[in-house]
C-alpha positions in Angstrom: 0.0 0.0 0.0 2.9 2.3 0.5 3.9 1.8 -3.1 0.3 2.5 -4.2 0.3 5.7 -2.2 3.7 6.6 -3.7 2.4 6.0 -7.3 -0.7 8.0 -6.6 1.4 10.8 -5.3 3.6 10.5 -8.4 0.6 10.6 -10.7 -1.1 13.5 -9.0 2.0 15.7 -8.8 3.5 14.7 -12.1 4.5 17.6 -14.3 2.7 16.0 -17.2 -1.1 15.8 -17.5 -2.4 12.3 -16.8 -6.0 11.4 -17.2 -8.0 8.2 -17.6 -11.3 6.7 -18.4 -13.1 3.5 -17.5 -14.6 1.1 -20.0 -17.6 3.4 -20.4 -15.4 6.3 -21.4 -16.1 8.3 -18.2 -13.2 10.1 -16.4 -11.7 8.2 -13.5 -8.2 9.7 -13.6 -7.4 13.4 -13.5 -4.2 14.6 -12.0 -3.3 18.1 -10.8 -1.5 19.0 -14.1 -4.6 18.1 -16.1 -6.7 20.2 -13.7 -4.3 23.0 -14.1 -4.3 22.9 -17.9 -8.0 22.5 -18.4 -9.3 24.5 -15.5 -11.6 21.7 -14.4 -10.9 20.2 -11.0 -10.8 16.5 -10.3 -14.3 16.7 -8.8 -15.7 18.5 -11.8 -14.1 16.1 -14.2 -14.7 12.7 -12.5 -17.4 10.5 -14.0 -17.9 12.8 -16.9 -17.7 11.3 -20.4 -14.3 12.4 -21.6 -15.0 12.8 -25.3 -18.3 14.7 -25.1 -17.2 16.9 -22.3 -13.5 17.9 -23.0 -12.7 17.2 -26.6 -13.5 19.8 -29.4 -16.3 18.6 -31.6 -14.1 18.3 -34.8 -12.0 15.7 -33.1 -14.5 13.6 -31.0 -14.9 10.9 -33.6 -11.2 10.3 -34.1 -10.4 10.5 -30.3 -13.2 8.0 -29.5 -11.7 5.6 -32.1 -8.3 5.9 -30.4 -9.8 5.2 -27.0 -11.8 2.3 -28.3 -8.7 0.8 -29.8 -6.9 1.2 -26.4 -9.9 -0.5 -24.7 -9.2 -3.4 -27.1 -5.5 -3.4 -26.2 -4.4 -1.4 -29.2 -2.4 1.5 -27.9 -1.6 4.7 -29.7 1.5 6.9 -29.2 1.9 10.7 -29.9 -1.6 11.4 -30.9 -2.4 15.1 -30.9 -5.8 16.1 -29.5 -7.3 19.3 -28.7 -8.7 19.7 -25.1 -11.4 22.3 -24.4 -10.7 24.2 -21.2 -13.2 25.6 -18.7 -12.6 29.0 -20.3 -13.4 27.5 -23.7 -9.8 27.8 -24.8 -8.1 25.0 -26.7 -5.0 23.2 -25.4 -3.0 20.9 -27.6 -1.9 17.7 -25.9 0.4 15.0 -27.4 -1.0 11.8 -25.9 0.1 8.2 -25.5 -3.1 6.2 -25.0 -2.2 3.2 -22.8 -4.5 0.3 -22.0 -5.3 0.0 -18.2 -5.5 -3.5 -16.7 -6.4 -4.9 -13.3 -4.6 -7.5 -11.3 -6.1 -10.3 -13.4 -5.0 -8.5 -16.6 -8.5 -7.5 -17.5 -8.9 -4.2 -19.4 -10.6 -1.8 -17.1 -9.9 1.5 -18.9 -7.4 3.7 -20.7 -4.8 6.0 -19.2 -3.5 9.0 -21.2 -0.1 10.3 -20.4 0.3 13.6 -22.3 2.6 16.4 -23.0 1.2 20.0 -23.3 2.4 21.1 -26.8 0.0 24.1 -27.0 2.8 26.6 -27.6 4.6 24.4 -30.1 1.3 23.5 -31.8 0.3 27.2 -32.0 3.7 28.0 -33.4 3.5 25.2 -35.9 0.0 26.3 -36.9 1.2 29.9 -37.1 4.1 28.8 -39.4 1.7 26.7 -41.4 -0.7 29.6 -41.7 2.1 31.8 -42.7 3.2 29.3 -45.2 -0.3 29.0 -46.6 -0.6 32.8 -46.7 2.8 33.0 -48.5 1.6 30.3 -50.9 -1.6 32.2 -51.5 0.4 35.4 -51.9 2.8 33.8 -54.4 0.0 32.1 -56.3 -2.2 35.2 -56.5 0.5 37.8 -56.9 0.1 40.3 -59.7 3.7 39.7 -60.7 4.9 36.5 -62.4 6.8 34.2 -60.0 8.4 31.0 -61.1 11.2 28.8 -59.8 13.4 25.8 -60.5 15.0 23.1 -58.5 18.8 22.4 -58.6 18.2 20.4 -61.8 16.7 23.4 -63.6 13.2 21.9 -63.6 10.2 24.1 -62.8 8.9 23.7 -59.2 7.2 27.1 -58.8 4.7 28.6 -61.3 2.2 31.1 -60.0 -1.1 32.1 -61.5 0.3 35.2 -63.2 3.0 33.2 -64.9 0.4 30.8 -66.1 -1.7 33.7 -67.4 1.2 35.4 -69.2 2.6 32.2 -70.8 -0.6 30.3 -71.4 0.9 27.2 -69.7 -0.9 26.0 -66.6 1.0 25.0 -63.4 0.4 21.3 -64.3 1.8 21.8 -67.8 4.9 23.6 -66.5 5.8 21.6 -63.4 8.9 19.4 -63.7 9.7 20.8 -67.2 13.2 22.1 -67.8 12.7 25.9 -67.7 15.3 27.0 -70.2 14.8 24.5 -73.0 11.0 24.7 -72.7 10.1 28.3 -72.2 13.1 30.5 -73.2 13.6 31.6 -76.8 16.7 29.8 -78.4 18.9 32.9 -78.8 18.7 33.6 -75.0 19.0 30.1 -73.6 22.7 30.1 -72.9 22.6 33.5 -71.2 19.6 32.6 -69.1 21.2 29.3 -68.1 24.3 31.2 -67.0 22.1 33.5 -64.8 20.4 30.4 -63.2 23.7 28.6 -62.7 25.1 31.7 -61.0 22.0 31.9 -58.7 22.4 28.2 -57.9 25.9 29.1 -56.7 24.6 31.9 -54.6 25.3 34.8 -57.1 22.0 36.5 -57.6 21.0 38.7 -60.6 18.7 41.7 -60.6 16.7 43.3 -63.5 17.6 40.8 -66.2 15.4 40.9 -69.2 14.5 37.6 -70.8 12.0 36.6 -73.5 9.5 33.9 -72.5 7.9 31.8 -75.3 4.1 31.5 -74.7 1.9 28.6 -75.5 0.7 30.5 -78.6 4.4 31.0 -79.6 4.2 34.7 -78.9 7.1 36.5 -77.0 6.6 38.1 -73.6 9.4 40.2 -72.1 10.0 39.8 -68.4 12.3 41.8 -66.2 13.5 39.2 -63.6 15.3 39.2 -60.3 16.9 35.7 -59.9 17.0 34.8 -56.2 18.7 31.8 -54.7 16.3 29.5 -52.8 17.5 27.9 -49.6 16.0 25.3 -47.2 15.8 25.5 -43.4 19.4 24.5 -43.1 20.5 27.2 -45.5 21.3 24.7 -48.3 20.6 26.0 -51.9 17.7 24.0 -53.3 16.8 26.1 -56.3 16.2 29.5 -57.8 13.1 31.7 -57.6 12.4 34.4 -60.3 10.3 37.3 -59.3 9.5 39.2 -62.5 7.7 42.1 -64.0 5.9 41.8 -67.3 7.5 44.6 -69.4 6.2 43.4 -72.8 4.3 46.6 -73.6 7.2 48.7 -72.5 9.7 46.5 -74.3 7.6 46.6 -77.5 7.4 50.4 -77.1 11.1 50.7 -76.6 11.7 48.5 -79.6 9.2 50.5 -81.7 11.0 53.7 -80.6 14.3 52.2 -81.5 13.0 51.0 -84.8 11.6 54.4 -85.5 14.9 56.0 -84.5 16.7 53.7 -86.9 14.1 54.4 -89.6 14.5 58.2 -89.0 18.3 57.8 -89.1 18.0 55.9 -92.3 15.6 58.5 -93.7 18.0 61.4 -92.8 21.0 59.6 -94.1 19.4 58.7 -97.4 17.2 61.7 -97.9 17.4 63.4 -101.3 17.8 66.8 -99.6 21.0 67.8 -97.8 20.6 67.7 -94.0 23.4 68.8 -91.6 23.5 69.9 -88.0 25.6 71.4 -85.2 25.9 71.0 -81.5 25.7 74.0 -79.1 29.4 74.7 -79.8 28.8 75.0 -83.5 30.6 71.8 -84.4 29.1 69.4 -87.0 27.2 66.5 -85.6 24.9 65.7 -88.5 26.0 65.2 -92.1 23.8 63.1 -94.3 24.8 61.4 -97.6 23.4 64.1 -99.8 25.4 66.8 -97.9 28.5 64.7 -98.4 27.7 64.2 -102.1 27.2 68.0 -102.6 30.2 69.2 -100.7 32.6 66.4 -101.4 33.4 66.1 -97.7 32.5 62.7 -96.1 30.7 62.4 -92.8 34.0 61.4 -91.1 35.8 64.5 -92.6 33.0 66.9 -91.5 32.1 65.6 -88.0 33.3 67.7 -85.1 34.5 70.5 -87.4 33.2 74.1 -86.9 30.6 74.4 -89.6 30.9 78.2 -90.3 34.6 78.6 -90.5 35.1 75.3 -92.3 32.4 75.2 -94.9 30.8 78.7 -95.4 32.4 81.2 -97.7 34.0 84.1 -95.8 31.6 86.8 -97.0 28.6 85.0 -95.4 30.2 83.6 -92.2 29.0 86.4 -89.9 25.4 86.3 -91.1 25.3 82.5 -91.0 26.7 82.5 -87.5 23.9 84.9 -86.5 21.3 82.6 -88.0 22.7 79.6 -86.0 23.0 81.6 -82.8 19.3 82.6 -83.1 18.3 79.0 -83.7 20.4 78.0 -80.6 18.1 80.4 -78.7 14.9 79.0 -80.2 14.5 81.5 -83.0 14.3 79.5 -86.2 14.9 80.8 -89.7 13.3 79.6 -93.0 14.5 79.8 -96.6 17.9 81.4 -95.8 20.3 81.1 -98.8 23.9 80.3 -97.9 26.9 79.4 -100.0 28.8 76.2 -99.2 32.4 75.8 -100.2 33.0 72.3 -101.5 36.1 70.2 -101.2 37.0 71.2 -104.8 36.6 74.9 -103.9 33.4 75.3 -105.9 30.4 77.1 -104.5 27.0 75.4 -103.9 24.0 77.5 -103.1 21.7 76.0 -100.5 18.3 77.2 -99.4 18.1 76.3 -95.7 15.6 76.0 -92.9 17.5 76.3 -89.6 15.5 74.3 -87.0 16.3 74.2 -83.2 17.2 70.7 -82.1 16.0 69.6 -78.6 16.5 66.6 -76.4 13.8 64.6 -74.6 13.6 67.2 -71.8 13.1 70.0 -74.5 16.6 71.4 -73.8 18.2 73.0 -76.8 21.2 70.8 -77.9 21.9 72.1 -81.4 20.6 73.1 -84.8 19.5 71.1 -87.8 19.6 72.5 -91.3 17.3 70.9 -93.9 18.3 72.4 -97.2 17.5 72.5 -100.9 20.4 72.6 -103.4 19.4 75.6 -105.6 22.7 75.9 -107.5 21.3 74.7 -110.8 18.2 76.8 -110.2 20.3 79.9 -109.9 22.1 79.0 -113.2 18.7 78.3 -114.9 17.4 81.5 -113.4 20.2 83.5 -115.1 19.7 81.6 -118.3 16.0 82.3 -118.1 16.6 86.0 -117.5 18.8 86.1 -120.6 16.2 84.3 -122.6 13.5 86.6 -121.4 15.7 89.6 -122.4 16.2 88.1 -125.9 12.5 87.4 -126.2 11.5 90.9 -125.1 14.0 92.3 -127.6 12.5 90.2 -130.4 9.0 91.1 -129.4 9.9 94.7 -129.4 11.4 94.3 -132.9 8.3 92.5 -134.1 6.1 95.2 -132.6 8.2 97.9 -134.4 7.8 96.0 -137.7 4.1 95.8 -137.1 3.8 99.5 -136.4 6.0 100.3 -139.5 3.9 98.0 -141.6 0.7 99.6 -140.5 2.2 103.1 -141.0 3.4 102.4 -144.5 0.2 100.7 -145.5 -1.9 103.5 -144.2 0.3 106.3 -145.7 0.7 104.7 -149.1 -2.9 103.6 -149.6 -4.2 107.2 -150.3 -1.5 108.2 -152.8 -2.0 104.9 -154.6 -5.7 105.4 -154.7 -5.2 108.9 -156.2 -2.8 107.5 -158.8 -5.2 104.7 -159.7 -8.1 107.2 -160.0 -6.1 109.4 -162.2 -5.1 106.5 -164.5 -8.8 105.4 -164.7 -9.8 108.9 -165.7 -7.4 109.0 -168.7 -9.3 109.6 -172.0 -9.8 106.8 -174.5 -7.9 106.9 -177.8 -4.5 107.5 -176.4 -1.5 106.8 -178.6 -0.4 103.2 -178.4 2.8 104.1 -176.5 0.9 106.2 -174.0 -1.8 103.6 -173.5 0.9 101.0 -172.9 2.5 103.2 -170.2 -0.9 103.7 -168.6 -1.7 100.0 -168.6 1.7 99.3 -167.0 1.2 101.9 -164.4 -2.3 100.5 -163.6 -0.7 97.0 -163.1 1.9 98.5 -160.8 -0.7 100.4 -158.7 -2.9 97.2 -158.5 0.1 95.2 -157.4 1.1 97.7 -154.8 -2.5 97.9 -153.5 -2.5 94.1 -153.2 0.8 94.3 -151.2 -0.7 97.0 -148.9 -3.9 94.9 -148.3 -1.8 91.8 -147.6 0.3 93.7 -145.0 -2.8 94.9 -143.3 -4.2 91.4 -143.3 -1.0 90.1 -141.6 -1.4 92.8 -139.0 -5.0 91.8 -138.3 -4.1 88.1 -138.1 -1.3 88.8 -135.6 -3.6 90.9 -133.5 -6.4 88.4 -133.7 -8.7 90.8 -135.4 -9.0 89.0 -138.7 -12.8 88.3 -139.3 -13.8 85.5 -141.7 -17.1 85.4 -143.5 -19.2 82.3 -143.5 -21.3 81.9 -146.7 -22.2 79.0 -149.0 -19.3 78.3 -151.4 -19.2 76.2 -154.5 -15.9 74.4 -154.4 -15.9 73.7 -158.2 -16.7 77.4 -158.9 -13.9 78.5 -156.6 -11.4 76.2 -158.4 -12.5 77.4 -161.8 -12.2 81.1 -160.8 -8.6 80.6 -159.6 -7.8 78.6 -162.8 -9.3 81.3 -165.1 -7.6 84.2 -163.2 -4.1 82.6 -163.2 -4.0 80.7 -166.5 -2.7 83.7 -168.5 0.3 83.9 -166.1 1.4 80.3 -166.9 4.6 80.0 -169.0 4.4 78.4 -172.5 5.1 74.7 -172.3 3.5 74.4 -168.8 0.1 72.7 -168.5 -2.2 74.1 -165.7 -4.6 71.3 -164.7 -7.5 71.3 -162.1 -9.5 68.4 -160.6 -12.6 68.8 -158.5 -13.1 65.5 -156.6 -15.9 66.6 -154.3 -18.6 64.4 -155.8 -22.1 65.3 -154.5 -20.6 67.3 -151.6 -19.7 70.3 -153.7 -20.8 73.1 -151.3 -19.4 74.3 -148.0 -19.6 77.3 -145.6 -16.6 79.5 -145.7 -14.9 82.8 -146.8 -14.6 82.5 -150.5 -12.3 85.5 -150.8 -9.8 84.2 -148.3 -9.8 80.8 -149.8 -9.1 82.2 -153.2 -6.4 84.4 -151.7 -4.5 81.5 -150.3 -5.0 79.3 -153.4 -3.8 82.2 -155.6 -0.7 82.7 -153.5 0.3 79.0 -153.6 -0.4 78.6 -157.3 1.4 81.9 -158.1 4.5 80.6 -156.4 4.2 77.3 -158.5 3.9 79.4 -161.7 7.0 81.4 -160.8 9.2 78.3 -160.4 7.7 76.0 -163.0 9.3 76.4 -166.5 8.3 73.0 -168.0 5.9 70.3 -167.1 2.7 70.9 -165.3 0.9 72.5 -162.3 -2.0 70.5 -160.9 -4.6 72.0 -158.5 -6.9 69.4 -156.7 -9.8 69.8 -154.3 -11.1 66.7 -152.5 -12.6 65.6 -149.2 -10.4 64.1 -146.5 -12.6 62.7 -143.7 -14.6 65.8 -142.5 -12.2 68.3 -144.1 -11.7 69.8 -147.6 -8.2 69.3 -148.9 -6.6 71.7 -151.4 -3.5 70.3 -153.0 -1.1 72.1 -155.5 1.6 70.0 -157.2 4.1 71.2 -159.7 7.2 70.0 -161.6 9.4 72.9 -160.4 12.6 72.6 -158.4 10.8 72.5 -155.0 11.9 74.0 -151.7 15.2 72.7 -150.1 14.6 70.8 -146.8 16.5 73.3 -144.7 14.2 76.1 -145.9 10.9 74.2 -145.6 10.7 75.0 -141.8 10.7 78.7 -142.7 7.6 78.4 -145.0 5.2 80.1 -142.6 7.5 82.9 -141.3 6.7 86.4 -142.3 8.0 87.9 -145.5 10.3 85.0 -146.3 11.7 84.8 -149.8 13.9 82.3 -151.6 16.2 83.1 -154.5 15.1 86.7 -154.8 11.5 85.8 -155.6 8.6 87.6 -153.9 7.7 86.0 -150.6 4.5 84.4 -149.5 
């Protein structure tokens, strides 16, 4: 009995909670430590059903199974259960459930010898909660987060990474990151980054190109961080990234535009040159090099004004550039460039202020037009205009002189003609012959005066043509009858009217006869043998008059002068 008392004392005062139940599950053991932990005294706990009274509802079924097993002789070690205290707090006990037997070895209950692991359990749960929270944070982060193990296979792949790449976590896990998701041209450099991180050398702000499921490219700015376990051993790499696809595309578009603009400037058909704030050349396109003979390498960093501008214009050009460097631009300023071969090229320049991204003035750009040839052409044009004006003045003088002589001679000729017509009949033959000759001369001179006045009217656009019905055959016969006496002996004057039933037209009979008479008269003058043929016929909707003769013809070099005024050939009267 002394031993029993000692054991009882030991149980009651043990620093570990000890409690027990009988075969019905009611409490029959409850030491001081259990009372202290739960807040229930031995008297309050005894004969109470352990599970329903002290175990939290969520664990009652599993705890009852453990106790039933122990009542069958199947003991359980290190089973964690949650005790509900008198103040409704929860205490975590790590319990060994031991079968209790009597002196005859009959099972009479279960004894639980426990360890209060509340603090450790709460810490473990806090750690687990934090781990879950971190897992949730990683999975739902708005930034792509991915990771690899020491073999380079994916073991971290959050939702954002899945969204960006199109590959789900299940599709990505255990795949080699580099060969599966990185574009070929970057695989080696990315592998180097990961290898460095696996050796503890981390990398920040590294831009890599991810290949998506749809074979598009996403640009990620990545911090590659070494991943370590609880013992500080390296177990992988985690990449926390920022999707900079839009920014990268924008940067590449800007770079492409800059390259395109550079190409445009360099290959522009207009000379483009520029200076920095010190006046030294920092822009010199191909056209400028072509015009001046100085290559870009020869021109760069040279003072523009003192090197390339003719001395007489240096001061004014410097003033233009100084104004542009203060934001006052100049348009259409003509300057004279001195070329490598010491020639002068004239450029019409727009001097534009050049600014950086912050709108600070960093230089001047000149976009020019080479007007050297225009200046030469302008001089030639002025000379041509002078010659033309001189010729027009000469022609106008001739017109005025023609009109003057025609007007002044008409009246005397008319008086002479009237006097000759009033001569009495029956004059001696010699006198009558002189009168007839004088009448022919006055008639010829009157005809010349009328022709001169007609030319004047035509040149001034004042010639008026009549429009009356004309018999083409009668017109042909009239010209034939009038000119036949003038034809030389041995020359046949032939006419053909091939108008058929369309023998009448509207026109000016007098002017038509005048032209035909002029043409036939020239043929008569130069035809000494053979024939002269005058033909009228229709050609589509027009009437064609054709005169052919067997005379010497007009030399080719003089044919282009046919329709110039008062042109004669071989001393004969002109047309």
